[in-house]
C-alpha positions, 0 to 999 in steps of 0.5 A, a space after each residue: 588346775 594342775 593340768 592348766 598350770 602345766 600347760 601354761 608353764 610349757 607354753 611359757 618355756 616354749 615362748 622363752 626358747 623361741 625368743 632365745 633362738 631368735 635373739 641367738 640367730 640375730 646375734 650370731 648370723 652364719 658367716 658366709 665369707 668362705 662362700 663369697 671368697 671365690 676364684 675370680 673367673 673371666 668368661 667370654 660372651 657365651 659364658 665359657 670360662 677363659 681363665 680362672 684365678 686361685 683364691 688368696 688361700 690358693 684354692 680353685 673355688 669356682 662358684 656353682 649353683 644347682 643350675 650349673 650342674 647335671 641334674 643326675 649328679 644332684 639326684 645321685 648326691 641327694 640319694 647317697 648323702 641326704 635322701 630327705 634333703 627337701 623335707 627336713 629342717 636342716 637336721 634329719 631326725 630319722 637319720 639321727 635315730 638310725 645313727 644312734 641306734 647303730 652306734 649303740 648296737 655295734 659300739 662304733 659308728 656305722 653311719 653318720 647323720 650329717 645332712 647336706 645342710 649340716 655339711 654346708 654349715 661345716 664347710 662355711 665354718 670348718 672345725 674339728 670333729 667332736 660331739 660339741 661341734 656336731 651339736 653346734 653344726 646342727 644348730 647352724 644347719 637349722 639356722 641356714 634353713 630358716 634364712 636361705 632356700 634349699 637351692 641357696 644351701 645346695 649352692 654353698 655345698 656345691 661351691 665349697 665341698 673339697 675334692 682333693 688338693 686345692 680343688 674346692 667346689 664341683 665346678 672346679 672338680 669337674 674341670 680338674 678331673 674330667 676337663 669339662 663343665 659339670 653340666 653334662 656328666 656321665 654316671 661314672 663321673 657323677 658318682 666319683 664327684 659324689 664320693 670324693 668330698 667324703 675323704 678328698 685326700 684319701 680318695 684322690 684319683 691321681 694319688 690313689 686310683 684304686 681307692 677312688 674307684 672302689 669308693 665310686 663303685 660303692 656309690 654306683 651299686 648302692 644307688 642302683 640298688 635304691 633305684 636312683 640310677 638304672 641298673 644297666 647304666 650302673 653296670 656300664 659305669 662300673 666298667 669305666 676307668 677313673 681319671 689318674 691325673 689332674 687336668 689344667 684349668 682353662 687358659 684361653 686368651 691369657 693376655 686379655 683375661 689378665 687385662 680384664 682381671 687387672 681392670 676389675 681389681 681397680 674398679 
């Protein structure tokens, strides 16, 4: 009888928690306004970017989806930031246990447990770093996973991740640092874009190229050791320089682009 009562109690608690979670999800849906607030872009008939405009808060924030970027960059991003991205529900239990164990053993943070979904949640709703905010971030990550596909979540990260200065999103970053769209990136370029969001101001290659190169090279060595990229490709990428200046955004057919943008604003 006691075992039956315990099972009944646990089932009731689980049901109550499930109802509470559904109610909370409906009452406090994710705020996607930052993801929707993107740079206006004027393109030609082939989809080539003619001109873009900064957002109201002065950011270059171009929309980007997994289809818009080099598959190798995506593989390197997952390999470095979130190896189990396609398998966890927003929070990676193995990464949490590992990070907690390292903290207890070393008495300081050795590695984080943030998944790409948790990072997307933080980018959507920026907040100070604290234990309480980390818990809220985990809850938001689980909420995102329940509402959106993995590609949708990746698109949020790819559009909002910071890359130094007023550059946000991998497409704006690729145009700013390499002068090209992110559909075809070299291994060296992809590695730099993987690591820049970790410390976008400290690692800005136009401000601190030595730190940027050291961080990029750390990515290359680790991904080569993990088998994510070929060792020979990594060795070649290590010899490549990092960019030391920002490139201007495309500024083609400016009068036509301005006319189309004004017309769009009045629609």
